[in-house]
CHARMM internal coordinates of N, CA and C (Angstrom, degrees):
IC EDIT
DIST 1 N 1 CA 1.4489
DIST 1 CA 1 C 1.5267
ANGL 1 N 1 CA 1 C 108.61
DIST 1 C 2 N 1.3076
ANGL 1 CA 1 C 2 N 115.87
DIHE 1 N 1 CA 1 C 2 N 135.64
DIST 2 N 2 CA 1.4602
ANGL 1 C 2 N 2 CA 122.13
DIHE 1 CA 1 C 2 N 2 CA 178.96
DIST 2 CA 2 C 1.5245
ANGL 2 N 2 CA 2 C 108.92
DIHE 1 C 2 N 2 CA 2 C -88.75
DIST 2 C 3 N 1.3364
ANGL 2 CA 2 C 3 N 116.13
DIHE 2 N 2 CA 2 C 3 N 129.41
DIST 3 N 3 CA 1.4575
ANGL 2 C 3 N 3 CA 121.85
DIHE 2 CA 2 C 3 N 3 CA 175.74
DIST 3 CA 3 C 1.5224
ANGL 3 N 3 CA 3 C 108.72
DIHE 2 C 3 N 3 CA 3 C -121.57
DIST 3 C 4 N 1.3174
ANGL 3 CA 3 C 4 N 115.84
DIHE 3 N 3 CA 3 C 4 N 135.40
DIST 4 N 4 CA 1.4629
ANGL 3 C 4 N 4 CA 121.14
DIHE 3 CA 3 C 4 N 4 CA 175.91
DIST 4 CA 4 C 1.5249
ANGL 4 N 4 CA 4 C 108.18
DIHE 3 C 4 N 4 CA 4 C -131.83
DIST 4 C 5 N 1.3289
ANGL 4 CA 4 C 5 N 115.71
DIHE 4 N 4 CA 4 C 5 N 147.04
DIST 5 N 5 CA 1.4630
ANGL 4 C 5 N 5 CA 120.48
DIHE 4 CA 4 C 5 N 5 CA 176.57
DIST 5 CA 5 C 1.5247
ANGL 5 N 5 CA 5 C 110.04
DIHE 4 C 5 N 5 CA 5 C -102.09
DIST 5 C 6 N 1.3091
ANGL 5 CA 5 C 6 N 114.65
DIHE 5 N 5 CA 5 C 6 N 145.38
DIST 6 N 6 CA 1.4626
ANGL 5 C 6 N 6 CA 122.10
DIHE 5 CA 5 C 6 N 6 CA 177.32
DIST 6 CA 6 C 1.5153
ANGL 6 N 6 CA 6 C 107.05
DIHE 5 C 6 N 6 CA 6 C -129.92
DIST 6 C 7 N 1.3296
ANGL 6 CA 6 C 7 N 116.83
DIHE 6 N 6 CA 6 C 7 N 116.07
DIST 7 N 7 CA 1.4583
ANGL 6 C 7 N 7 CA 121.65
DIHE 6 CA 6 C 7 N 7 CA -177.27
DIST 7 CA 7 C 1.5256
ANGL 7 N 7 CA 7 C 110.78
DIHE 6 C 7 N 7 CA 7 C -84.93
DIST 7 C 8 N 1.3203
ANGL 7 CA 7 C 8 N 115.94
DIHE 7 N 7 CA 7 C 8 N 122.77
DIST 8 N 8 CA 1.4588
ANGL 7 C 8 N 8 CA 120.06
DIHE 7 CA 7 C 8 N 8 CA 175.82
DIST 8 CA 8 C 1.5219
ANGL 8 N 8 CA 8 C 111.85
DIHE 7 C 8 N 8 CA 8 C -78.16
DIST 8 C 9 N 1.3189
ANGL 8 CA 8 C 9 N 117.49
DIHE 8 N 8 CA 8 C 9 N -16.12
DIST 9 N 9 CA 1.4641
ANGL 8 C 9 N 9 CA 121.24
DIHE 8 CA 8 C 9 N 9 CA 179.19
DIST 9 CA 9 C 1.5237
ANGL 9 N 9 CA 9 C 112.27
DIHE 8 C 9 N 9 CA 9 C -64.23
DIST 9 C 10 N 1.3071
ANGL 9 CA 9 C 10 N 117.61
DIHE 9 N 9 CA 9 C 10 N -17.55
DIST 10 N 10 CA 1.4615
ANGL 9 C 10 N 10 CA 120.15
DIHE 9 CA 9 C 10 N 10 CA 177.84
DIST 10 CA 10 C 1.5291
ANGL 10 N 10 CA 10 C 111.60
DIHE 9 C 10 N 10 CA 10 C -63.96
DIST 10 C 11 N 1.3284
ANGL 10 CA 10 C 11 N 117.11
DIHE 10 N 10 CA 10 C 11 N -17.02
DIST 11 N 11 CA 1.4560
ANGL 10 C 11 N 11 CA 122.18
DIHE 10 CA 10 C 11 N 11 CA 178.38
DIST 11 CA 11 C 1.5247
ANGL 11 N 11 CA 11 C 112.06
DIHE 10 C 11 N 11 CA 11 C -95.41
DIST 11 C 12 N 1.3323
ANGL 11 CA 11 C 12 N 116.97
DIHE 11 N 11 CA 11 C 12 N -2.89
DIST 12 N 12 CA 1.4583
ANGL 11 C 12 N 12 CA 121.77
DIHE 11 CA 11 C 12 N 12 CA 177.96
DIST 12 CA 12 C 1.5139
ANGL 12 N 12 CA 12 C 112.04
DIHE 11 C 12 N 12 CA 12 C 125.93
DIST 12 C 13 N 1.3261
ANGL 12 CA 12 C 13 N 115.33
DIHE 12 N 12 CA 12 C 13 N 171.32
DIST 13 N 13 CA 1.4635
ANGL 12 C 13 N 13 CA 121.54
DIHE 12 CA 12 C 13 N 13 CA 179.01
DIST 13 CA 13 C 1.5181
ANGL 13 N 13 CA 13 C 111.98
DIHE 12 C 13 N 13 CA 13 C -82.42
DIST 13 C 14 N 1.3251
ANGL 13 CA 13 C 14 N 115.56
DIHE 13 N 13 CA 13 C 14 N -27.41
DIST 14 N 14 CA 1.4590
ANGL 13 C 14 N 14 CA 121.26
DIHE 13 CA 13 C 14 N 14 CA -177.56
DIST 14 CA 14 C 1.5285
ANGL 14 N 14 CA 14 C 108.28
DIHE 13 C 14 N 14 CA 14 C -120.87
DIST 14 C 15 N 1.3018
ANGL 14 CA 14 C 15 N 115.66
DIHE 14 N 14 CA 14 C 15 N 105.11
DIST 15 N 15 CA 1.4635
ANGL 14 C 15 N 15 CA 121.93
DIHE 14 CA 14 C 15 N 15 CA -175.70
DIST 15 CA 15 C 1.5259
ANGL 15 N 15 CA 15 C 108.09
DIHE 14 C 15 N 15 CA 15 C -104.98
DIST 15 C 16 N 1.3309
ANGL 15 CA 15 C 16 N 115.39
DIHE 15 N 15 CA 15 C 16 N 106.78
DIST 16 N 16 CA 1.4496
ANGL 15 C 16 N 16 CA 116.73
DIHE 15 CA 15 C 16 N 16 CA -171.36
DIST 16 CA 16 C 1.5099
ANGL 16 N 16 CA 16 C 117.67
DIHE 15 C 16 N 16 CA 16 C -130.67
DIST 16 C 17 N 1.3228
ANGL 16 CA 16 C 17 N 118.64
DIHE 16 N 16 CA 16 C 17 N -26.69
DIST 17 N 17 CA 1.4662
ANGL 16 C 17 N 17 CA 118.53
DIHE 16 CA 16 C 17 N 17 CA -171.96
DIST 17 CA 17 C 1.5261
ANGL 17 N 17 CA 17 C 112.66
DIHE 16 C 17 N 17 CA 17 C -98.30
DIST 17 C 18 N 1.3141
ANGL 17 CA 17 C 18 N 114.25
DIHE 17 N 17 CA 17 C 18 N 158.77
DIST 18 N 18 CA 1.4649
ANGL 17 C 18 N 18 CA 120.24
DIHE 17 CA 17 C 18 N 18 CA 176.37
DIST 18 CA 18 C 1.5251
ANGL 18 N 18 CA 18 C 110.71
DIHE 17 C 18 N 18 CA 18 C -65.88
DIST 18 C 19 N 1.3314
ANGL 18 CA 18 C 19 N 117.31
DIHE 18 N 18 CA 18 C 19 N -35.38
DIST 19 N 19 CA 1.4604
ANGL 18 C 19 N 19 CA 120.63
DIHE 18 CA 18 C 19 N 19 CA 178.91
DIST 19 CA 19 C 1.5303
ANGL 19 N 19 CA 19 C 110.36
DIHE 18 C 19 N 19 CA 19 C -62.97
DIST 19 C 20 N 1.3286
ANGL 19 CA 19 C 20 N 117.25
DIHE 19 N 19 CA 19 C 20 N -43.61
DIST 20 N 20 CA 1.4697
ANGL 19 C 20 N 20 CA 120.63
DIHE 19 CA 19 C 20 N 20 CA 175.85
DIST 20 CA 20 C 1.5294
ANGL 20 N 20 CA 20 C 109.62
DIHE 19 C 20 N 20 CA 20 C -60.85
DIST 20 C 21 N 1.3225
ANGL 20 CA 20 C 21 N 116.22
DIHE 20 N 20 CA 20 C 21 N -41.46
DIST 21 N 21 CA 1.4618
ANGL 20 C 21 N 21 CA 120.94
DIHE 20 CA 20 C 21 N 21 CA 179.50
DIST 21 CA 21 C 1.5194
ANGL 21 N 21 CA 21 C 112.78
DIHE 20 C 21 N 21 CA 21 C -63.53
DIST 21 C 22 N 1.3312
ANGL 21 CA 21 C 22 N 116.79
DIHE 21 N 21 CA 21 C 22 N -36.31
DIST 22 N 22 CA 1.4620
ANGL 21 C 22 N 22 CA 120.76
DIHE 21 CA 21 C 22 N 22 CA 178.17
DIST 22 CA 22 C 1.5226
ANGL 22 N 22 CA 22 C 110.79
DIHE 21 C 22 N 22 CA 22 C -64.80
DIST 22 C 23 N 1.3374
ANGL 22 CA 22 C 23 N 115.79
DIHE 22 N 22 CA 22 C 23 N -40.27
DIST 23 N 23 CA 1.4648
ANGL 22 C 23 N 23 CA 119.62
DIHE 22 CA 22 C 23 N 23 CA 178.08
DIST 23 CA 23 C 1.5252
ANGL 23 N 23 CA 23 C 110.31
DIHE 22 C 23 N 23 CA 23 C -64.66
DIST 23 C 24 N 1.3202
ANGL 23 CA 23 C 24 N 116.48
DIHE 23 N 23 CA 23 C 24 N -43.47
DIST 24 N 24 CA 1.4655
ANGL 23 C 24 N 24 CA 120.62
DIHE 23 CA 23 C 24 N 24 CA 178.77
DIST 24 CA 24 C 1.5255
ANGL 24 N 24 CA 24 C 110.55
DIHE 23 C 24 N 24 CA 24 C -64.04
DIST 24 C 25 N 1.3182
ANGL 24 CA 24 C 25 N 116.73
DIHE 24 N 24 CA 24 C 25 N -40.72
DIST 25 N 25 CA 1.4702
ANGL 24 C 25 N 25 CA 122.08
DIHE 24 CA 24 C 25 N 25 CA -179.88
DIST 25 CA 25 C 1.5275
ANGL 25 N 25 CA 25 C 110.86
DIHE 24 C 25 N 25 CA 25 C -54.76
DIST 25 C 26 N 1.3294
ANGL 25 CA 25 C 26 N 115.43
DIHE 25 N 25 CA 25 C 26 N -47.31
DIST 26 N 26 CA 1.4629
ANGL 25 C 26 N 26 CA 119.87
DIHE 25 CA 25 C 26 N 26 CA -178.62
DIST 26 CA 26 C 1.5268
ANGL 26 N 26 CA 26 C 110.98
DIHE 25 C 26 N 26 CA 26 C -59.36
DIST 26 C 27 N 1.3130
ANGL 26 CA 26 C 27 N 117.17
DIHE 26 N 26 CA 26 C 27 N -43.20
DIST 27 N 27 CA 1.4678
ANGL 26 C 27 N 27 CA 120.42
DIHE 26 CA 26 C 27 N 27 CA -178.74
DIST 27 CA 27 C 1.5317
ANGL 27 N 27 CA 27 C 111.99
DIHE 26 C 27 N 27 CA 27 C -73.03
DIST 27 C 28 N 1.3244
ANGL 27 CA 27 C 28 N 116.62
DIHE 27 N 27 CA 27 C 28 N -40.82
DIST 28 N 28 CA 1.4729
ANGL 27 C 28 N 28 CA 120.22
DIHE 27 CA 27 C 28 N 28 CA 179.97
DIST 28 CA 28 C 1.5217
ANGL 28 N 28 CA 28 C 110.15
DIHE 27 C 28 N 28 CA 28 C -60.80
DIST 28 C 29 N 1.3237
ANGL 28 CA 28 C 29 N 116.80
DIHE 28 N 28 CA 28 C 29 N -48.52
DIST 29 N 29 CA 1.4540
ANGL 28 C 29 N 29 CA 118.96
DIHE 28 CA 28 C 29 N 29 CA -175.74
DIST 29 CA 29 C 1.5232
ANGL 29 N 29 CA 29 C 112.63
DIHE 28 C 29 N 29 CA 29 C -75.71
DIST 29 C 30 N 1.3204
ANGL 29 CA 29 C 30 N 116.98
DIHE 29 N 29 CA 29 C 30 N -21.74
DIST 30 N 30 CA 1.4592
ANGL 29 C 30 N 30 CA 120.40
DIHE 29 CA 29 C 30 N 30 CA 170.76
DIST 30 CA 30 C 1.5375
ANGL 30 N 30 CA 30 C 109.45
DIHE 29 C 30 N 30 CA 30 C -65.95
DIST 30 C 31 N 1.3298
ANGL 30 CA 30 C 31 N 115.71
DIHE 30 N 30 CA 30 C 31 N -43.01
DIST 31 N 31 CA 1.4690
ANGL 30 C 31 N 31 CA 120.22
DIHE 30 CA 30 C 31 N 31 CA 177.82
DIST 31 CA 31 C 1.5216
ANGL 31 N 31 CA 31 C 111.04
DIHE 30 C 31 N 31 CA 31 C -65.52
DIST 31 C 32 N 1.3210
ANGL 31 CA 31 C 32 N 117.54
DIHE 31 N 31 CA 31 C 32 N -38.93
DIST 32 N 32 CA 1.4730
ANGL 31 C 32 N 32 CA 120.68
DIHE 31 CA 31 C 32 N 32 CA 178.13
DIST 32 CA 32 C 1.5261
ANGL 32 N 32 CA 32 C 111.55
DIHE 31 C 32 N 32 CA 32 C -60.84
DIST 32 C 33 N 1.3223
ANGL 32 CA 32 C 33 N 115.76
DIHE 32 N 32 CA 32 C 33 N -39.85
DIST 33 N 33 CA 1.4687
ANGL 32 C 33 N 33 CA 120.16
DIHE 32 CA 32 C 33 N 33 CA -179.67
DIST 33 CA 33 C 1.5264
ANGL 33 N 33 CA 33 C 112.03
DIHE 32 C 33 N 33 CA 33 C -63.59
DIST 33 C 34 N 1.3289
ANGL 33 CA 33 C 34 N 117.03
DIHE 33 N 33 CA 33 C 34 N -26.96
DIST 34 N 34 CA 1.4601
ANGL 33 C 34 N 34 CA 121.60
DIHE 33 CA 33 C 34 N 34 CA -179.60
DIST 34 CA 34 C 1.5182
ANGL 34 N 34 CA 34 C 112.98
DIHE 33 C 34 N 34 CA 34 C -78.56
DIST 34 C 35 N 1.3346
ANGL 34 CA 34 C 35 N 116.76
DIHE 34 N 34 CA 34 C 35 N -17.06
DIST 35 N 35 CA 1.4654
ANGL 34 C 35 N 35 CA 120.22
DIHE 34 CA 34 C 35 N 35 CA -177.92
DIST 35 CA 35 C 1.5250
ANGL 35 N 35 CA 35 C 110.82
DIHE 34 C 35 N 35 CA 35 C -74.97
DIST 35 C 36 N 1.3181
ANGL 35 CA 35 C 36 N 117.06
DIHE 35 N 35 CA 35 C 36 N 145.90
DIST 36 N 36 CA 1.4598
ANGL 35 C 36 N 36 CA 119.22
DIHE 35 CA 35 C 36 N 36 CA 173.48
DIST 36 CA 36 C 1.5325
ANGL 36 N 36 CA 36 C 109.92
DIHE 35 C 36 N 36 CA 36 C -71.81
DIST 36 C 37 N 1.2983
ANGL 36 CA 36 C 37 N 116.71
DIHE 36 N 36 CA 36 C 37 N 163.91
DIST 37 N 37 CA 1.4629
ANGL 36 C 37 N 37 CA 122.21
DIHE 36 CA 36 C 37 N 37 CA 177.33
DIST 37 CA 37 C 1.5306
ANGL 37 N 37 CA 37 C 109.24
DIHE 36 C 37 N 37 CA 37 C -51.48
DIST 37 C 38 N 1.3250
ANGL 37 CA 37 C 38 N 116.51
DIHE 37 N 37 CA 37 C 38 N 129.78
DIST 38 N 38 CA 1.4572
ANGL 37 C 38 N 38 CA 121.03
DIHE 37 CA 37 C 38 N 38 CA -179.79
DIST 38 CA 38 C 1.5202
ANGL 38 N 38 CA 38 C 114.19
DIHE 37 C 38 N 38 CA 38 C 86.56
DIST 38 C 39 N 1.3344
ANGL 38 CA 38 C 39 N 117.25
DIHE 38 N 38 CA 38 C 39 N -3.31
DIST 39 N 39 CA 1.4651
ANGL 38 C 39 N 39 CA 121.24
DIHE 38 CA 38 C 39 N 39 CA 179.53
DIST 39 CA 39 C 1.5199
ANGL 39 N 39 CA 39 C 111.35
DIHE 38 C 39 N 39 CA 39 C -70.15
DIST 39 C 40 N 1.3164
ANGL 39 CA 39 C 40 N 115.95
DIHE 39 N 39 CA 39 C 40 N 159.36
DIST 40 N 40 CA 1.4601
ANGL 39 C 40 N 40 CA 122.18
DIHE 39 CA 39 C 40 N 40 CA -176.58
DIST 40 CA 40 C 1.5267
ANGL 40 N 40 CA 40 C 109.76
DIHE 39 C 40 N 40 CA 40 C -125.36
DIST 40 C 41 N 1.3221
ANGL 40 CA 40 C 41 N 116.26
DIHE 40 N 40 CA 40 C 41 N 132.15
DIST 41 N 41 CA 1.4529
ANGL 40 C 41 N 41 CA 121.58
DIHE 40 CA 40 C 41 N 41 CA 173.76
DIST 41 CA 41 C 1.5217
ANGL 41 N 41 CA 41 C 107.60
DIHE 40 C 41 N 41 CA 41 C -107.85
DIST 41 C 42 N 1.3176
ANGL 41 CA 41 C 42 N 116.44
DIHE 41 N 41 CA 41 C 42 N 119.22
DIST 42 N 42 CA 1.4601
ANGL 41 C 42 N 42 CA 122.35
DIHE 41 CA 41 C 42 N 42 CA -178.54
DIST 42 CA 42 C 1.5237
ANGL 42 N 42 CA 42 C 108.16
DIHE 41 C 42 N 42 CA 42 C -97.31
DIST 42 C 43 N 1.3223
ANGL 42 CA 42 C 43 N 116.67
DIHE 42 N 42 CA 42 C 43 N 122.71
DIST 43 N 43 CA 1.4565
ANGL 42 C 43 N 43 CA 120.88
DIHE 42 CA 42 C 43 N 43 CA 178.18
DIST 43 CA 43 C 1.5226
ANGL 43 N 43 CA 43 C 108.46
DIHE 42 C 43 N 43 CA 43 C -86.55
DIST 43 C 44 N 1.3220
ANGL 43 CA 43 C 44 N 115.95
DIHE 43 N 43 CA 43 C 44 N 116.16
DIST 44 N 44 CA 1.4611
ANGL 43 C 44 N 44 CA 123.59
DIHE 43 CA 43 C 44 N 44 CA -177.59
DIST 44 CA 44 C 1.5259
ANGL 44 N 44 CA 44 C 109.10
DIHE 43 C 44 N 44 CA 44 C -92.30
DIST 44 C 45 N 1.3339
ANGL 44 CA 44 C 45 N 116.65
DIHE 44 N 44 CA 44 C 45 N 122.35
DIST 45 N 45 CA 1.4618
ANGL 44 C 45 N 45 CA 121.78
DIHE 44 CA 44 C 45 N 45 CA -179.12
DIST 45 CA 45 C 1.5216
ANGL 45 N 45 CA 45 C 112.88
DIHE 44 C 45 N 45 CA 45 C -100.20
DIST 45 C 46 N 1.3248
ANGL 45 CA 45 C 46 N 118.03
DIHE 45 N 45 CA 45 C 46 N 3.83
DIST 46 N 46 CA 1.4585
ANGL 45 C 46 N 46 CA 120.25
DIHE 45 CA 45 C 46 N 46 CA -179.75
DIST 46 CA 46 C 1.5220
ANGL 46 N 46 CA 46 C 109.95
DIHE 45 C 46 N 46 CA 46 C -59.31
DIST 46 C 47 N 1.3287
ANGL 46 CA 46 C 47 N 115.68
DIHE 46 N 46 CA 46 C 47 N 130.56
DIST 47 N 47 CA 1.4521
ANGL 46 C 47 N 47 CA 120.86
DIHE 46 CA 46 C 47 N 47 CA -179.39
DIST 47 CA 47 C 1.5167
ANGL 47 N 47 CA 47 C 114.26
DIHE 46 C 47 N 47 CA 47 C 91.50
DIST 47 C 48 N 1.3307
ANGL 47 CA 47 C 48 N 117.68
DIHE 47 N 47 CA 47 C 48 N -7.62
DIST 48 N 48 CA 1.4622
ANGL 47 C 48 N 48 CA 121.87
DIHE 47 CA 47 C 48 N 48 CA 177.93
DIST 48 CA 48 C 1.5275
ANGL 48 N 48 CA 48 C 108.01
DIHE 47 C 48 N 48 CA 48 C -92.20
DIST 48 C 49 N 1.3366
ANGL 48 CA 48 C 49 N 116.33
DIHE 48 N 48 CA 48 C 49 N 122.75
DIST 49 N 49 CA 1.4549
ANGL 48 C 49 N 49 CA 121.33
DIHE 48 CA 48 C 49 N 49 CA -179.23
DIST 49 CA 49 C 1.5235
ANGL 49 N 49 CA 49 C 112.32
DIHE 48 C 49 N 49 CA 49 C -92.46
DIST 49 C 50 N 1.3400
ANGL 49 CA 49 C 50 N 116.54
DIHE 49 N 49 CA 49 C 50 N -36.29
DIST 50 N 50 CA 1.4627
ANGL 49 C 50 N 50 CA 122.07
DIHE 49 CA 49 C 50 N 50 CA -178.76
DIST 50 CA 50 C 1.5200
ANGL 50 N 50 CA 50 C 108.67
DIHE 49 C 50 N 50 CA 50 C -134.32
DIST 50 C 51 N 1.3150
ANGL 50 CA 50 C 51 N 115.89
DIHE 50 N 50 CA 50 C 51 N 132.27
DIST 51 N 51 CA 1.4649
ANGL 50 C 51 N 51 CA 121.87
DIHE 50 CA 50 C 51 N 51 CA 176.27
DIST 51 CA 51 C 1.5261
ANGL 51 N 51 CA 51 C 106.61
DIHE 50 C 51 N 51 CA 51 C -133.69
DIST 51 C 52 N 1.3271
ANGL 51 CA 51 C 52 N 116.85
DIHE 51 N 51 CA 51 C 52 N 104.51
DIST 52 N 52 CA 1.4684
ANGL 51 C 52 N 52 CA 120.53
DIHE 51 CA 51 C 52 N 52 CA -176.65
DIST 52 CA 52 C 1.5275
ANGL 52 N 52 CA 52 C 111.62
DIHE 51 C 52 N 52 CA 52 C -79.06
DIST 52 C 53 N 1.3014
ANGL 52 CA 52 C 53 N 114.58
DIHE 52 N 52 CA 52 C 53 N 160.56
DIST 53 N 53 CA 1.4507
ANGL 52 C 53 N 53 CA 120.52
DIHE 52 CA 52 C 53 N 53 CA 175.42
DIST 53 CA 53 C 1.5174
ANGL 53 N 53 CA 53 C 111.98
DIHE 52 C 53 N 53 CA 53 C -62.83
DIST 53 C 54 N 1.3260
ANGL 53 CA 53 C 54 N 116.78
DIHE 53 N 53 CA 53 C 54 N -35.16
DIST 54 N 54 CA 1.4680
ANGL 53 C 54 N 54 CA 121.04
DIHE 53 CA 53 C 54 N 54 CA 179.67
DIST 54 CA 54 C 1.5254
ANGL 54 N 54 CA 54 C 110.58
DIHE 53 C 54 N 54 CA 54 C -63.89
DIST 54 C 55 N 1.3340
ANGL 54 CA 54 C 55 N 116.01
DIHE 54 N 54 CA 54 C 55 N -45.44
DIST 55 N 55 CA 1.4705
ANGL 54 C 55 N 55 CA 120.08
DIHE 54 CA 54 C 55 N 55 CA 178.14
DIST 55 CA 55 C 1.5263
ANGL 55 N 55 CA 55 C 109.73
DIHE 54 C 55 N 55 CA 55 C -61.75
DIST 55 C 56 N 1.3223
ANGL 55 CA 55 C 56 N 116.46
DIHE 55 N 55 CA 55 C 56 N -49.88
DIST 56 N 56 CA 1.4677
ANGL 55 C 56 N 56 CA 120.97
DIHE 55 CA 55 C 56 N 56 CA -177.16
DIST 56 CA 56 C 1.5231
ANGL 56 N 56 CA 56 C 111.69
DIHE 55 C 56 N 56 CA 56 C -61.16
DIST 56 C 57 N 1.3350
ANGL 56 CA 56 C 57 N 116.71
DIHE 56 N 56 CA 56 C 57 N -40.50
DIST 57 N 57 CA 1.4620
ANGL 56 C 57 N 57 CA 120.48
DIHE 56 CA 56 C 57 N 57 CA 179.51
DIST 57 CA 57 C 1.5236
ANGL 57 N 57 CA 57 C 111.19
DIHE 56 C 57 N 57 CA 57 C -60.00
DIST 57 C 58 N 1.3191
ANGL 57 CA 57 C 58 N 116.92
DIHE 57 N 57 CA 57 C 58 N -44.28
DIST 58 N 58 CA 1.4661
ANGL 57 C 58 N 58 CA 120.43
DIHE 57 CA 57 C 58 N 58 CA 179.84
DIST 58 CA 58 C 1.5276
ANGL 58 N 58 CA 58 C 111.91
DIHE 57 C 58 N 58 CA 58 C -73.42
DIST 58 C 59 N 1.3191
ANGL 58 CA 58 C 59 N 116.98
DIHE 58 N 58 CA 58 C 59 N -41.07
DIST 59 N 59 CA 1.4695
ANGL 58 C 59 N 59 CA 120.63
DIHE 58 CA 58 C 59 N 59 CA -174.04
DIST 59 CA 59 C 1.5171
ANGL 59 N 59 CA 59 C 112.68
DIHE 58 C 59 N 59 CA 59 C -72.19
DIST 59 C 60 N 1.3239
ANGL 59 CA 59 C 60 N 117.39
DIHE 59 N 59 CA 59 C 60 N -44.92
DIST 60 N 60 CA 1.4754
ANGL 59 C 60 N 60 CA 119.09
DIHE 59 CA 59 C 60 N 60 CA -174.08
DIST 60 CA 60 C 1.5164
ANGL 60 N 60 CA 60 C 114.41
DIHE 59 C 60 N 60 CA 60 C -130.46
DIST 60 C 61 N 1.3283
ANGL 60 CA 60 C 61 N 117.25
DIHE 60 N 60 CA 60 C 61 N -11.99
DIST 61 N 61 CA 1.4646
ANGL 60 C 61 N 61 CA 119.96
DIHE 60 CA 60 C 61 N 61 CA -177.47
DIST 61 CA 61 C 1.5181
ANGL 61 N 61 CA 61 C 113.88
DIHE 60 C 61 N 61 CA 61 C -75.65
DIST 61 C 62 N 1.3119
ANGL 61 CA 61 C 62 N 116.34
DIHE 61 N 61 CA 61 C 62 N -21.12
DIST 62 N 62 CA 1.4601
ANGL 61 C 62 N 62 CA 121.21
DIHE 61 CA 61 C 62 N 62 CA -178.24
DIST 62 CA 62 C 1.5194
ANGL 62 N 62 CA 62 C 109.45
DIHE 61 C 62 N 62 CA 62 C -109.37
DIST 62 C 63 N 1.3026
ANGL 62 CA 62 C 63 N 115.22
DIHE 62 N 62 CA 62 C 63 N 70.30
DIST 63 N 63 CA 1.4635
ANGL 62 C 63 N 63 CA 119.28
DIHE 62 CA 62 C 63 N 63 CA -175.68
DIST 63 CA 63 C 1.5268
ANGL 63 N 63 CA 63 C 111.69
DIHE 62 C 63 N 63 CA 63 C -83.96
DIST 63 C 64 N 1.3275
ANGL 63 CA 63 C 64 N 116.05
DIHE 63 N 63 CA 63 C 64 N 145.74
DIST 64 N 64 CA 1.4685
ANGL 63 C 64 N 64 CA 119.91
DIHE 63 CA 63 C 64 N 64 CA 179.46
DIST 64 CA 64 C 1.5240
ANGL 64 N 64 CA 64 C 113.52
DIHE 63 C 64 N 64 CA 64 C -83.11
DIST 64 C 65 N 1.3354
ANGL 64 CA 64 C 65 N 118.12
DIHE 64 N 64 CA 64 C 65 N 15.20
DIST 65 N 65 CA 1.4505
ANGL 64 C 65 N 65 CA 120.53
DIHE 64 CA 64 C 65 N 65 CA 174.81
DIST 65 CA 65 C 1.5121
ANGL 65 N 65 CA 65 C 115.85
DIHE 64 C 65 N 65 CA 65 C 106.48
DIST 65 C 66 N 1.3234
ANGL 65 CA 65 C 66 N 119.13
DIHE 65 N 65 CA 65 C 66 N -21.32
DIST 66 N 66 CA 1.4639
ANGL 65 C 66 N 66 CA 120.14
DIHE 65 CA 65 C 66 N 66 CA -178.28
DIST 66 CA 66 C 1.5215
ANGL 66 N 66 CA 66 C 111.86
DIHE 65 C 66 N 66 CA 66 C -85.06
DIST 66 C 67 N 1.3225
ANGL 66 CA 66 C 67 N 116.57
DIHE 66 N 66 CA 66 C 67 N -21.62
DIST 67 N 67 CA 1.4694
ANGL 66 C 67 N 67 CA 120.72
DIHE 66 CA 66 C 67 N 67 CA -176.65
DIST 67 CA 67 C 1.5131
ANGL 67 N 67 CA 67 C 111.31
DIHE 66 C 67 N 67 CA 67 C -71.63
END
COOR INIT
IC SEED 1 N 1 CA 1 C
IC BUILD
C-alpha cells in the first residue's frame, strides 16, 4: 500500500477560514487523485496551532467520494 503525507502547515499555523479551506481542498484532492487504488493520504497537522471547523469542513468535509 502506498502512503503519502500531506502537511497542512503549508497553509499556515492558524487555519480558520472557509476560503483557506477551499484552497487546501483543491490541493488535498489533487494529491488523492495521484494515489494508486488503495493508497492512503495522511494529513499531517504538525506545526498547525489552530484548525477551525470552517476550515476543516471546506478542506476535507466535502469529499468527492474517494476519501
